[in-house]
A tleap script that builds the chain and sets N, CA, C and O, in Angstrom:
source leaprc.protein.ff14SB
mol = sequence {
  NMET ILE ALA THR TYR ARG ARG LEU GLU GLN
  GLN ARG LEU ALA GLY GLU ILE ASP GLY PHE
  THR LEU ILE GLU LEU LEU ILE VAL ILE VAL
  VAL LEU GLY ILE LEU ALA ALA VAL VAL ILE
  PHE ALA LEU GLY GLY ILE THR GLY LYS SER
  ALA ILE ALA ALA CYS GLN ALA ASP GLY ALA
  THR VAL SER THR ALA LEU ALA ALA TYR ASN
  ALA GLN ASN ALA GLY THR ALA THR ALA THR
  ALA THR GLN ALA LEU MET LEU SER GLY THR
  ALA ALA ASN GLY ASN ASN PRO TYR LEU GLN
  SER TRP PRO SER ASN ALA PRO HIE TYR ALA
  PHE THR ILE VAL THR GLY ALA LEU ASP ILE
  ALA VAL PRO SER THR GLY THR ALA ALA ALA
  TYR THR GLY PRO GLY SER CYS SER THR VAL
  CGLN
}
set mol.1.N position { 16.845 151.797 103.684 }
set mol.1.CA position { 16.549 151.492 105.056 }
set mol.1.C position { 15.028 151.474 105.281 }
set mol.1.O position { 14.516 150.649 106.038 }
set mol.2.N position { 14.322 152.385 104.620 }
set mol.2.CA position { 12.871 152.424 104.740 }
set mol.2.C position { 12.269 151.158 104.132 }
set mol.2.O position { 11.294 150.612 104.650 }
set mol.3.N position { 12.850 150.709 103.048 }
set mol.3.CA position { 12.359 149.493 102.404 }
set mol.3.C position { 12.544 148.292 103.333 }
set mol.3.O position { 11.676 147.422 103.400 }
set mol.4.N position { 13.666 148.239 104.046 }
set mol.4.CA position { 13.926 147.146 104.990 }
set mol.4.C position { 12.922 147.191 106.131 }
set mol.4.O position { 12.418 146.151 106.556 }
set mol.5.N position { 12.631 148.374 106.625 }
set mol.5.CA position { 11.667 148.531 107.701 }
set mol.5.C position { 10.290 148.046 107.255 }
set mol.5.O position { 9.613 147.325 107.988 }
set mol.6.N position { 9.878 148.446 106.044 }
set mol.6.CA position { 8.558 148.048 105.538 }
set mol.6.C position { 8.489 146.527 105.350 }
set mol.6.O position { 7.476 145.901 105.659 }
set mol.7.N position { 9.588 145.939 104.836 }
set mol.7.CA position { 9.609 144.497 104.635 }
set mol.7.C position { 9.504 143.764 105.970 }
set mol.7.O position { 8.756 142.792 106.082 }
set mol.8.N position { 10.239 144.214 106.976 }
set mol.8.CA position { 10.192 143.587 108.296 }
set mol.8.C position { 8.826 143.777 108.944 }
set mol.8.O position { 8.319 142.878 109.615 }
set mol.9.N position { 8.233 144.950 108.740 }
set mol.9.CA position { 6.908 145.215 109.301 }
set mol.9.C position { 5.870 144.303 108.659 }
set mol.9.O position { 4.989 143.796 109.353 }
set mol.10.N position { 5.955 144.081 107.346 }
set mol.10.CA position { 5.026 143.181 106.671 }
set mol.10.C position { 5.214 141.741 107.150 }
set mol.10.O position { 4.239 141.012 107.333 }
set mol.11.N position { 6.476 141.332 107.353 }
set mol.11.CA position { 6.740 139.982 107.846 }
set mol.11.C position { 6.192 139.811 109.265 }
set mol.11.O position { 5.652 138.759 109.607 }
set mol.12.N position { 6.331 140.822 110.058 }
set mol.12.CA position { 5.833 140.752 111.442 }
set mol.12.C position { 4.319 140.689 111.463 }
set mol.12.O position { 3.741 139.914 112.226 }
set mol.13.N position { 3.665 141.498 110.632 }
set mol.13.CA position { 2.205 141.482 110.569 }
set mol.13.C position { 1.680 140.151 110.028 }
set mol.13.O position { 0.590 139.711 110.393 }
set mol.14.N position { 2.449 139.527 109.170 }
set mol.14.CA position { 2.044 138.241 108.592 }
set mol.14.C position { 2.304 137.093 109.561 }
set mol.14.O position { 1.884 135.965 109.301 }
set mol.15.N position { 2.984 137.356 110.665 }
set mol.15.CA position { 3.268 136.315 111.654 }
set mol.15.C position { 4.533 135.537 111.363 }
set mol.15.O position { 4.768 134.497 111.978 }
set mol.16.N position { 5.350 136.010 110.448 }
set mol.16.CA position { 6.585 135.317 110.102 }
set mol.16.C position { 7.710 135.610 111.101 }
set mol.16.O position { 8.641 134.815 111.231 }
set mol.17.N position { 7.633 136.732 111.800 }
set mol.17.CA position { 8.669 137.116 112.760 }
set mol.17.C position { 8.027 137.164 114.142 }
set mol.17.O position { 7.040 137.869 114.355 }
set mol.18.N position { 8.591 136.418 115.065 }
set mol.18.CA position { 8.115 136.445 116.443 }
set mol.18.C position { 9.132 137.186 117.301 }
set mol.18.O position { 10.311 137.251 116.955 }
set mol.19.N position { 8.680 137.739 118.413 }
set mol.19.CA position { 9.597 138.406 119.332 }
set mol.19.C position { 9.116 139.808 119.651 }
set mol.19.O position { 8.060 140.263 119.212 }
set mol.20.N position { 9.941 140.459 120.432 }
set mol.20.CA position { 9.605 141.811 120.872 }
set mol.20.C position { 10.463 142.821 120.139 }
set mol.20.O position { 11.591 142.528 119.741 }
set mol.21.N position { 9.918 144.006 119.968 }
set mol.21.CA position { 10.707 145.074 119.357 }
set mol.21.C position { 11.582 145.715 120.426 }
set mol.21.O position { 11.371 145.522 121.624 }
set mol.22.N position { 12.535 146.457 119.981 }
set mol.22.CA position { 13.450 147.133 120.903 }
set mol.22.C position { 12.699 148.110 121.801 }
set mol.22.O position { 13.014 148.224 122.986 }
set mol.23.N position { 11.733 148.800 121.267 }
set mol.23.CA position { 10.939 149.754 122.052 }
set mol.23.C position { 10.185 149.034 123.159 }
set mol.23.O position { 10.148 149.507 124.296 }
set mol.24.N position { 9.583 147.896 122.836 }
set mol.24.CA position { 8.851 147.133 123.849 }
set mol.24.C position { 9.782 146.685 124.969 }
set mol.24.O position { 9.417 146.764 126.142 }
set mol.25.N position { 10.962 146.221 124.628 }
set mol.25.CA position { 11.935 145.802 125.638 }
set mol.25.C position { 12.390 146.977 126.498 }
set mol.25.O position { 12.530 146.837 127.713 }
set mol.26.N position { 12.619 148.116 125.887 }
set mol.26.CA position { 13.033 149.298 126.645 }
set mol.26.C position { 11.941 149.755 127.605 }
set mol.26.O position { 12.236 150.164 128.728 }
set mol.27.N position { 10.707 149.691 127.182 }
set mol.27.CA position { 9.596 150.092 128.059 }
set mol.27.C position { 9.523 149.168 129.270 }
set mol.27.O position { 9.325 149.634 130.392 }
set mol.28.N position { 9.681 147.869 129.057 }
set mol.28.CA position { 9.656 146.912 130.171 }
set mol.28.C position { 10.806 147.192 131.138 }
set mol.28.O position { 10.610 147.144 132.352 }
set mol.29.N position { 11.984 147.477 130.631 }
set mol.29.CA position { 13.147 147.768 131.489 }
set mol.29.C position { 12.909 149.031 132.309 }
set mol.29.O position { 13.247 149.071 133.492 }
set mol.30.N position { 12.335 150.056 131.697 }
set mol.30.CA position { 12.053 151.307 132.415 }
set mol.30.C position { 11.023 151.069 133.512 }
set mol.30.O position { 11.185 151.570 134.625 }
set mol.31.N position { 9.975 150.318 133.223 }
set mol.31.CA position { 8.946 150.037 134.224 }
set mol.31.C position { 9.543 149.249 135.391 }
set mol.31.O position { 9.250 149.550 136.548 }
set mol.32.N position { 10.372 148.248 135.104 }
set mol.32.CA position { 11.027 147.479 136.177 }
set mol.32.C position { 11.957 148.365 137.000 }
set mol.32.O position { 12.045 148.205 138.218 }
set mol.33.N position { 12.641 149.283 136.361 }
set mol.33.CA position { 13.502 150.209 137.088 }
set mol.33.C position { 12.713 151.105 138.029 }
set mol.33.O position { 13.143 151.362 139.154 }
set mol.34.N position { 11.574 151.575 137.579 }
set mol.34.CA position { 10.726 152.415 138.436 }
set mol.34.C position { 10.217 151.614 139.631 }
set mol.34.O position { 10.224 152.113 140.756 }
set mol.35.N position { 9.782 150.392 139.402 }
set mol.35.CA position { 9.314 149.544 140.501 }
set mol.35.C position { 10.432 149.254 141.501 }
set mol.35.O position { 10.200 149.266 142.710 }
set mol.36.N position { 11.645 148.992 141.004 }
set mol.36.CA position { 12.778 148.742 141.897 }
set mol.36.C position { 13.087 149.976 142.738 }
set mol.36.O position { 13.390 149.849 143.925 }
set mol.37.N position { 13.017 151.151 142.153 }
set mol.37.CA position { 13.275 152.381 142.907 }
set mol.37.C position { 12.243 152.581 144.005 }
set mol.37.O position { 12.584 153.009 145.108 }
set mol.38.N position { 10.990 152.278 143.715 }
set mol.38.CA position { 9.930 152.416 144.719 }
set mol.38.C position { 10.182 151.471 145.884 }
set mol.38.O position { 10.027 151.859 147.042 }
set mol.39.N position { 10.568 150.240 145.590 }
set mol.39.CA position { 10.827 149.254 146.646 }
set mol.39.C position { 12.027 149.666 147.492 }
set mol.39.O position { 11.987 149.540 148.716 }
set mol.40.N position { 13.075 150.149 146.873 }
set mol.40.CA position { 14.280 150.561 147.614 }
set mol.40.C position { 13.953 151.714 148.558 }
set mol.40.O position { 14.397 151.707 149.707 }
set mol.41.N position { 13.198 152.691 148.106 }
set mol.41.CA position { 12.844 153.813 148.972 }
set mol.41.C position { 11.899 153.383 150.087 }
set mol.41.O position { 11.968 153.914 151.195 }
set mol.42.N position { 11.025 152.436 149.808 }
set mol.42.CA position { 10.079 151.965 150.825 }
set mol.42.C position { 10.796 151.188 151.928 }
set mol.42.O position { 10.368 151.231 153.081 }
set mol.43.N position { 11.871 150.483 151.601 }
set mol.43.CA position { 12.591 149.673 152.581 }
set mol.43.C position { 13.771 150.404 153.217 }
set mol.43.O position { 14.501 149.807 154.007 }
set mol.44.N position { 13.971 151.658 152.898 }
set mol.44.CA position { 15.114 152.407 153.401 }
set mol.44.C position { 15.156 152.547 154.907 }
set mol.44.O position { 16.246 152.510 155.478 }
set mol.45.N position { 14.035 152.705 155.579 }
set mol.45.CA position { 14.007 152.902 157.026 }
set mol.45.C position { 14.073 151.616 157.826 }
set mol.45.O position { 14.156 151.661 159.053 }
set mol.46.N position { 14.037 150.490 157.172 }
set mol.46.CA position { 14.027 149.205 157.871 }
set mol.46.C position { 15.352 148.959 158.584 }
set mol.46.O position { 15.361 148.358 159.658 }
set mol.47.N position { 16.459 149.403 158.022 }
set mol.47.CA position { 17.775 149.162 158.625 }
set mol.47.C position { 17.868 149.790 160.001 }
set mol.47.O position { 18.350 149.153 160.938 }
set mol.48.N position { 17.421 151.017 160.140 }
set mol.48.CA position { 17.456 151.681 161.442 }
set mol.48.C position { 16.594 150.983 162.476 }
set mol.48.O position { 16.991 150.853 163.633 }
set mol.49.N position { 15.424 150.536 162.069 }
set mol.49.CA position { 14.530 149.839 162.984 }
set mol.49.C position { 15.120 148.502 163.417 }
set mol.49.O position { 14.975 148.100 164.571 }
set mol.50.N position { 15.782 147.818 162.495 }
set mol.50.CA position { 16.373 146.526 162.855 }
set mol.50.C position { 17.569 146.716 163.778 }
set mol.50.O position { 17.815 145.867 164.634 }
set mol.51.N position { 18.318 147.804 163.628 }
set mol.51.CA position { 19.440 148.073 164.526 }
set mol.51.C position { 18.941 148.349 165.937 }
set mol.51.O position { 19.563 147.916 166.907 }
set mol.52.N position { 17.830 149.061 166.066 }
set mol.52.CA position { 17.256 149.332 167.392 }
set mol.52.C position { 16.769 148.033 168.028 }
set mol.52.O position { 17.007 147.799 169.213 }
set mol.53.N position { 16.094 147.189 167.257 }
set mol.53.CA position { 15.612 145.910 167.789 }
set mol.53.C position { 16.779 145.013 168.204 }
set mol.53.O position { 16.705 144.345 169.236 }
set mol.54.N position { 17.851 144.990 167.416 }
set mol.54.CA position { 19.027 144.197 167.764 }
set mol.54.C position { 19.681 144.732 169.030 }
set mol.54.O position { 20.119 143.951 169.875 }
set mol.55.N position { 19.752 146.048 169.172 }
set mol.55.CA position { 20.322 146.668 170.373 }
set mol.55.C position { 19.514 146.278 171.601 }
set mol.55.O position { 20.082 145.944 172.641 }
set mol.56.N position { 18.203 146.320 171.486 }
set mol.56.CA position { 17.353 145.974 172.623 }
set mol.56.C position { 17.537 144.504 173.013 }
set mol.56.O position { 17.615 144.183 174.199 }
set mol.57.N position { 17.607 143.614 172.022 }
set mol.57.CA position { 17.794 142.190 172.312 }
set mol.57.C position { 19.175 141.926 172.914 }
set mol.57.O position { 19.299 141.191 173.893 }
set mol.58.N position { 20.210 142.526 172.326 }
set mol.58.CA position { 21.558 142.336 172.854 }
set mol.58.C position { 21.692 142.916 174.255 }
set mol.58.O position { 22.333 142.316 175.118 }
set mol.59.N position { 21.094 144.073 174.483 }
set mol.59.CA position { 21.142 144.693 175.804 }
set mol.59.C position { 20.474 143.828 176.857 }
set mol.59.O position { 20.988 143.693 177.968 }
set mol.60.N position { 19.340 143.245 176.521 }
set mol.60.CA position { 18.647 142.363 177.464 }
set mol.60.C position { 19.488 141.128 177.774 }
set mol.60.O position { 19.549 140.689 178.922 }
set mol.61.N position { 20.136 140.567 176.754 }
set mol.61.CA position { 20.976 139.387 176.946 }
set mol.61.C position { 22.168 139.697 177.838 }
set mol.61.O position { 22.453 138.956 178.779 }
set mol.62.N position { 22.866 140.791 177.546 }
set mol.62.CA position { 24.056 141.138 178.323 }
set mol.62.C position { 23.670 141.541 179.745 }
set mol.62.O position { 24.370 141.179 180.691 }
set mol.63.N position { 22.584 142.275 179.918 }
set mol.63.CA position { 22.197 142.685 181.269 }
set mol.63.C position { 21.767 141.478 182.107 }
set mol.63.O position { 22.006 141.453 183.314 }
set mol.64.N position { 21.140 140.482 181.487 }
set mol.64.CA position { 20.782 139.256 182.203 }
set mol.64.C position { 22.036 138.491 182.611 }
set mol.64.O position { 22.129 138.006 183.739 }
set mol.65.N position { 22.997 138.383 181.702 }
set mol.65.CA position { 24.254 137.704 182.020 }
set mol.65.C position { 25.011 138.455 183.115 }
set mol.65.O position { 25.616 137.831 183.987 }
set mol.66.N position { 24.982 139.783 183.076 }
set mol.66.CA position { 25.654 140.589 184.098 }
set mol.66.C position { 24.981 140.406 185.453 }
set mol.66.O position { 25.661 140.337 186.477 }
set mol.67.N position { 23.663 140.328 185.469 }
set mol.67.CA position { 22.941 140.093 186.722 }
set mol.67.C position { 23.284 138.715 187.285 }
set mol.67.O position { 23.440 138.566 188.497 }
set mol.68.N position { 23.403 137.704 186.417 }
set mol.68.CA position { 23.791 136.365 186.872 }
set mol.68.C position { 25.207 136.378 187.432 }
set mol.68.O position { 25.477 135.751 188.456 }
set mol.69.N position { 26.106 137.084 186.769 }
set mol.69.CA position { 27.481 137.198 187.249 }
set mol.69.C position { 27.505 137.855 188.627 }
set mol.69.O position { 28.146 137.351 189.549 }
set mol.70.N position { 26.806 138.977 188.762 }
set mol.70.CA position { 26.798 139.703 190.034 }
set mol.70.C position { 26.169 138.869 191.153 }
set mol.70.O position { 26.601 138.952 192.303 }
set mol.71.N position { 25.160 138.071 190.829 }
set mol.71.CA position { 24.523 137.236 191.847 }
set mol.71.C position { 25.456 136.126 192.321 }
set mol.71.O position { 25.462 135.791 193.506 }
set mol.72.N position { 26.231 135.561 191.426 }
set mol.72.CA position { 27.113 134.453 191.786 }
set mol.72.C position { 28.443 134.906 192.370 }
set mol.72.O position { 29.116 134.122 193.039 }
set mol.73.N position { 28.830 136.137 192.136 }
set mol.73.CA position { 30.143 136.607 192.573 }
set mol.73.C position { 30.046 137.802 193.504 }
set mol.73.O position { 30.955 138.633 193.530 }
set mol.74.N position { 28.980 137.909 194.261 }
set mol.74.CA position { 28.755 139.093 195.099 }
set mol.74.C position { 29.781 139.214 196.223 }
set mol.74.O position { 30.191 140.328 196.549 }
set mol.75.N position { 30.207 138.110 196.823 }
set mol.75.CA position { 31.087 138.204 197.976 }
set mol.75.C position { 32.557 138.019 197.679 }
set mol.75.O position { 33.367 137.981 198.606 }
set mol.76.N position { 32.930 137.904 196.416 }
set mol.76.CA position { 34.332 137.658 196.081 }
set mol.76.C position { 35.106 138.962 195.980 }
set mol.76.O position { 34.533 140.048 195.897 }
set mol.77.N position { 36.427 138.822 195.989 }
set mol.77.CA position { 37.287 140.009 195.898 }
set mol.77.C position { 37.210 140.642 194.511 }
set mol.77.O position { 37.422 141.847 194.373 }
set mol.78.N position { 36.911 139.853 193.491 }
set mol.78.CA position { 36.825 140.384 192.125 }
set mol.78.C position { 35.362 140.547 191.740 }
set mol.78.O position { 34.902 139.952 190.766 }
set mol.79.N position { 34.651 141.334 192.484 }
set mol.79.CA position { 33.221 141.512 192.243 }
set mol.79.C position { 32.940 142.403 191.041 }
set mol.79.O position { 31.787 142.524 190.628 }
set mol.80.N position { 33.957 143.024 190.475 }
set mol.80.CA position { 33.744 143.875 189.314 }
set mol.80.C position { 33.790 143.017 188.057 }
set mol.80.O position { 34.817 142.408 187.758 }
set mol.81.N position { 32.692 142.967 187.324 }
set mol.81.CA position { 32.611 142.173 186.102 }
set mol.81.C position { 33.434 142.818 184.999 }
set mol.81.O position { 33.525 144.042 184.909 }
set mol.82.N position { 34.020 141.996 184.178 }
set mol.82.CA position { 34.710 142.465 182.979 }
set mol.82.C position { 34.201 141.647 181.802 }
set mol.82.O position { 33.592 140.590 181.966 }
set mol.83.N position { 34.461 142.156 180.640 }
set mol.83.CA position { 34.030 141.452 179.437 }
set mol.83.C position { 34.708 140.084 179.364 }
set mol.83.O position { 34.070 139.107 178.971 }
set mol.84.N position { 35.977 139.996 179.731 }
set mol.84.CA position { 36.699 138.724 179.690 }
set mol.84.C position { 36.097 137.710 180.657 }
set mol.84.O position { 35.950 136.540 180.305 }
set mol.85.N position { 35.745 138.140 181.872 }
set mol.85.CA position { 35.134 137.214 182.831 }
set mol.85.C position { 33.756 136.760 182.379 }
set mol.85.O position { 33.357 135.628 182.650 }
set mol.86.N position { 33.030 137.628 181.695 }
set mol.86.CA position { 31.705 137.245 181.209 }
set mol.86.C position { 31.812 136.161 180.133 }
set mol.86.O position { 30.927 135.314 180.009 }
set mol.87.N position { 32.895 136.192 179.362 }
set mol.87.CA position { 33.070 135.223 178.280 }
set mol.87.C position { 33.750 133.936 178.742 }
set mol.87.O position { 33.534 132.878 178.151 }
set mol.88.N position { 34.570 134.015 179.794 }
set mol.88.CA position { 35.295 132.816 180.230 }
set mol.88.C position { 34.642 132.134 181.418 }
set mol.88.O position { 34.873 130.945 181.640 }
set mol.89.N position { 33.839 132.846 182.184 }
set mol.89.CA position { 33.214 132.272 183.364 }
set mol.89.C position { 34.121 132.401 184.580 }
set mol.89.O position { 35.263 132.845 184.467 }
set mol.90.N position { 33.608 132.012 185.741 }
set mol.90.CA position { 34.373 132.089 186.984 }
set mol.90.C position { 34.235 130.759 187.720 }
set mol.90.O position { 33.450 129.893 187.335 }
set mol.91.N position { 35.007 130.623 188.773 }
set mol.91.CA position { 34.937 129.399 189.572 }
set mol.91.C position { 33.556 129.244 190.198 }
set mol.91.O position { 33.105 128.120 190.417 }
set mol.92.N position { 32.885 130.338 190.486 }
set mol.92.CA position { 31.554 130.290 191.112 }
set mol.92.C position { 30.526 129.577 190.232 }
set mol.92.O position { 29.572 128.992 190.744 }
set mol.93.N position { 30.712 129.623 188.931 }
set mol.93.CA position { 29.760 128.936 188.051 }
set mol.93.C position { 30.419 127.788 187.289 }
set mol.93.O position { 29.918 127.377 186.242 }
set mol.94.N position { 31.517 127.274 187.792 }
set mol.94.CA position { 32.187 126.133 187.162 }
set mol.94.C position { 32.907 126.500 185.874 }
set mol.94.O position { 33.042 125.672 184.973 }
set mol.95.N position { 33.368 127.738 185.788 }
set mol.95.CA position { 34.071 128.250 184.599 }
set mol.95.C position { 33.240 128.122 183.318 }
set mol.95.O position { 33.788 127.963 182.227 }
set mol.96.N position { 31.952 128.192 183.459 }
set mol.96.CA position { 31.063 128.246 182.293 }
set mol.96.C position { 30.847 129.702 181.924 }
set mol.96.O position { 30.630 130.533 182.806 }
set mol.97.N position { 30.903 130.028 180.648 }
set mol.97.CA position { 30.734 131.432 180.256 }
set mol.97.C position { 29.318 131.930 180.524 }
set mol.97.O position { 28.344 131.191 180.386 }
set mol.98.N position { 29.229 133.184 180.905 }
set mol.98.CA position { 27.923 133.817 181.075 }
set mol.98.C position { 27.353 134.214 179.712 }
set mol.98.O position { 26.138 134.280 179.529 }
set mol.99.N position { 28.246 134.476 178.767 }
set mol.99.CA position { 27.875 134.789 177.380 }
set mol.99.C position { 28.748 133.948 176.452 }
set mol.99.O position { 29.941 133.787 176.711 }
set mol.100.N position { 28.182 133.419 175.393 }
set mol.100.CA position { 28.976 132.645 174.431 }
set mol.100.C position { 29.836 133.573 173.574 }
set mol.100.O position { 30.963 133.224 173.222 }
set mol.101.N position { 29.321 134.727 173.244 }
set mol.101.CA position { 30.081 135.712 172.475 }
set mol.101.C position { 29.563 137.101 172.844 }
set mol.101.O position { 28.406 137.271 173.228 }
set mol.102.N position { 30.439 138.076 172.719 }
set mol.102.CA position { 30.062 139.448 173.054 }
set mol.102.C position { 29.315 140.043 171.878 }
set mol.102.O position { 29.814 139.993 170.753 }
set mol.103.N position { 28.119 140.612 172.101 }
set mol.103.CA position { 27.367 141.180 170.976 }
set mol.103.C position { 28.102 142.364 170.364 }
set mol.103.O position { 28.637 143.219 171.070 }
set mol.104.N position { 28.117 142.392 169.044 }
set mol.104.CA position { 28.824 143.460 168.353 }
set mol.104.C position { 28.026 143.904 167.133 }
set mol.104.O position { 27.648 143.089 166.292 }
set mol.105.N position { 27.784 145.167 167.053 }
set mol.105.CA position { 27.145 145.779 165.894 }
set mol.105.C position { 27.799 147.149 165.737 }
set mol.105.O position { 27.161 148.194 165.867 }
set mol.106.N position { 29.099 147.095 165.451 }
set mol.106.CA position { 29.978 148.263 165.517 }
set mol.106.C position { 29.479 149.532 164.825 }
set mol.106.O position { 29.630 150.608 165.403 }
set mol.107.N position { 28.906 149.478 163.648 }
set mol.107.CA position { 28.496 150.761 163.078 }
set mol.107.C position { 27.321 151.410 163.807 }
set mol.107.O position { 27.095 152.613 163.679 }
set mol.108.N position { 26.572 150.610 164.573 }
set mol.108.CA position { 25.363 151.142 165.205 }
set mol.108.C position { 25.512 151.347 166.713 }
set mol.108.O position { 25.114 152.391 167.230 }
set mol.109.N position { 26.078 150.371 167.427 }
set mol.109.CA position { 26.208 150.476 168.880 }
set mol.109.C position { 27.270 149.505 169.370 }
set mol.109.O position { 27.665 148.581 168.659 }
set mol.110.N position { 27.725 149.730 170.598 }
set mol.110.CA position { 28.687 148.824 171.232 }
set mol.110.C position { 28.414 148.816 172.734 }
set mol.110.O position { 28.197 149.864 173.344 }
set mol.111.N position { 28.428 147.625 173.318 }
set mol.111.CA position { 28.241 147.479 174.756 }
set mol.111.C position { 29.602 147.308 175.417 }
set mol.111.O position { 30.474 146.611 174.897 }
set mol.112.N position { 29.771 147.949 176.564 }
set mol.112.CA position { 30.987 147.802 177.355 }
set mol.112.C position { 30.602 147.697 178.827 }
set mol.112.O position { 29.518 148.112 179.239 }
set mol.113.N position { 31.511 147.136 179.599 }
set mol.113.CA position { 31.302 147.083 181.046 }
set mol.113.C position { 32.333 148.001 181.673 }
set mol.113.O position { 33.538 147.804 181.513 }
set mol.114.N position { 31.847 149.008 182.391 }
set mol.114.CA position { 32.705 149.971 183.065 }
set mol.114.C position { 32.379 149.909 184.552 }
set mol.114.O position { 31.248 150.171 184.961 }
set mol.115.N position { 33.369 149.562 185.348 }
set mol.115.CA position { 33.238 149.416 186.809 }
set mol.115.C position { 32.014 148.595 187.199 }
set mol.115.O position { 31.271 148.960 188.109 }
set mol.116.N position { 31.817 147.483 186.500 }
set mol.116.CA position { 30.745 146.563 186.841 }
set mol.116.C position { 29.374 146.939 186.322 }
set mol.116.O position { 28.408 146.223 186.587 }
set mol.117.N position { 29.255 148.034 185.594 }
set mol.117.CA position { 27.960 148.462 185.055 }
set mol.117.C position { 27.995 148.400 183.537 }
set mol.117.O position { 29.038 148.619 182.920 }
set mol.118.N position { 26.867 148.105 182.950 }
set mol.118.CA position { 26.761 147.992 181.500 }
set mol.118.C position { 26.538 149.365 180.886 }
set mol.118.O position { 25.639 150.104 181.286 }
set mol.119.N position { 27.378 149.694 179.902 }
set mol.119.CA position { 27.262 150.963 179.178 }
set mol.119.C position { 27.009 150.671 177.713 }
set mol.119.O position { 27.390 149.618 177.201 }
set mol.120.N position { 26.357 151.622 177.037 }
set mol.120.CA position { 26.135 151.526 175.600 }
set mol.120.C position { 26.725 152.764 174.946 }
set mol.120.O position { 26.495 153.888 175.392 }
set mol.121.N position { 27.494 152.543 173.878 }
set mol.121.CA position { 28.082 153.643 173.111 }
set mol.121.C position { 27.481 153.613 171.711 }
set mol.121.O position { 27.313 152.545 171.122 }
set mol.122.N position { 27.161 154.785 171.186 }
set mol.122.CA position { 26.619 154.916 169.833 }
set mol.122.C position { 27.628 155.721 169.017 }
set mol.122.O position { 27.665 156.947 169.117 }
set mol.123.N position { 28.459 155.032 168.196 }
set mol.123.CA position { 29.515 155.733 167.459 }
set mol.123.C position { 29.016 156.822 166.525 }
set mol.123.O position { 29.689 157.840 166.365 }
set mol.124.N position { 27.853 156.640 165.903 }
set mol.124.CA position { 27.381 157.634 164.933 }
set mol.124.C position { 27.049 158.972 165.592 }
set mol.124.O position { 27.165 160.018 164.953 }
set mol.125.N position { 26.634 158.951 166.867 }
set mol.125.CA position { 26.321 160.197 167.557 }
set mol.125.C position { 27.407 160.597 168.543 }
set mol.125.O position { 27.403 161.718 169.053 }
set mol.126.N position { 28.334 159.691 168.813 }
set mol.126.CA position { 29.417 159.975 169.757 }
set mol.126.C position { 28.956 159.974 171.198 }
set mol.126.O position { 29.625 160.553 172.054 }
set mol.127.N position { 27.834 159.341 171.491 }
set mol.127.CA position { 27.319 159.326 172.855 }
set mol.127.C position { 27.606 157.989 173.522 }
set mol.127.O position { 27.690 156.951 172.865 }
set mol.128.N position { 27.755 158.038 174.830 }
set mol.128.CA position { 27.908 156.832 175.647 }
set mol.128.C position { 27.155 157.079 176.941 }
set mol.128.O position { 27.243 158.158 177.527 }
set mol.129.N position { 26.413 156.068 177.383 }
set mol.129.CA position { 25.621 156.215 178.599 }
set mol.129.C position { 25.408 154.838 179.211 }
set mol.129.O position { 25.666 153.812 178.583 }
set mol.130.N position { 24.935 154.842 180.444 }
set mol.130.CA position { 24.623 153.585 181.114 }
set mol.130.C position { 23.417 152.946 180.447 }
set mol.130.O position { 22.455 153.625 180.087 }
set mol.131.N position { 23.483 151.628 180.287 }
set mol.131.CA position { 22.347 150.898 179.731 }
set mol.131.C position { 21.355 150.659 180.862 }
set mol.131.O position { 21.676 149.990 181.844 }
set mol.132.N position { 20.143 151.209 180.723 }
set mol.132.CA position { 19.134 151.088 181.763 }
set mol.132.C position { 17.924 150.286 181.294 }
set mol.132.O position { 16.977 150.101 182.058 }
set mol.133.N position { 17.939 149.817 180.076 }
set mol.133.CA position { 16.824 149.043 179.549 }
set mol.133.C position { 16.650 149.324 178.075 }
set mol.133.O position { 17.458 150.041 177.484 }
set mol.134.N position { 15.609 148.774 177.465 }
set mol.134.CA position { 15.392 148.954 176.022 }
set mol.134.C position { 15.319 150.410 175.569 }
set mol.134.O position { 15.658 150.714 174.425 }
set mol.135.N position { 14.889 151.302 176.436 }
set mol.135.CA position { 14.825 152.719 176.067 }
set mol.135.C position { 16.184 153.338 175.825 }
set mol.135.O position { 16.285 154.392 175.197 }
set mol.136.N position { 17.248 152.685 176.323 }
set mol.136.CA position { 18.598 153.200 176.117 }
set mol.136.C position { 19.024 153.088 174.650 }
set mol.136.O position { 19.995 153.723 174.240 }
set mol.137.N position { 18.319 152.301 173.875 }
set mol.137.CA position { 18.668 152.091 172.472 }
set mol.137.C position { 17.998 153.108 171.540 }
set mol.137.O position { 18.107 152.983 170.320 }
set mol.138.N position { 17.326 154.087 172.080 }
set mol.138.CA position { 16.583 155.041 171.257 }
set mol.138.C position { 17.502 155.915 170.390 }
set mol.138.O position { 17.056 156.453 169.376 }
set mol.139.N position { 18.772 156.063 170.774 }
set mol.139.CA position { 19.696 156.899 169.994 }
set mol.139.C position { 20.409 156.120 168.906 }
set mol.139.O position { 21.146 156.706 168.113 }
set mol.140.N position { 20.204 154.806 168.849 }
set mol.140.CA position { 20.867 153.982 167.836 }
set mol.140.C position { 20.314 154.337 166.463 }
set mol.140.O position { 19.108 154.511 166.288 }
set mol.141.N position { 21.218 154.440 165.494 }
set mol.141.CA position { 20.811 154.772 164.119 }
set mol.141.C position { 21.215 153.690 163.170 }
set mol.141.O position { 20.957 153.793 161.971 }
savepdb mol mol.pdb
quit
């Protein structure tokens, strides 16, 4: 086995064998693994920040649609908005939906309409409260 190693080493030094040794390949794989671990840890907090930004955007959209609904249906007998009415529209606006789809980000937050007011629930913390603006999304994880 030593003779084979010496013969291969002489061939490599003479330029007869091209390529990388197993050790060189292993070192490259280890270095790439370390770099990948650094990147994964650096990007770990991005998910939480994106969930908060999505909550703020969805909350603004739904609260604007709810305000439009309340403005157009203030004097009717069914003045209490529901999720179904927001998606289907009413006669006051020509049965055009106030929202094309209900925002959903179930693992992080959920919006609901309770007695005509917009509420936000955060399943991970078990909290539910009235949506009062972008600051209401501070508990989203």
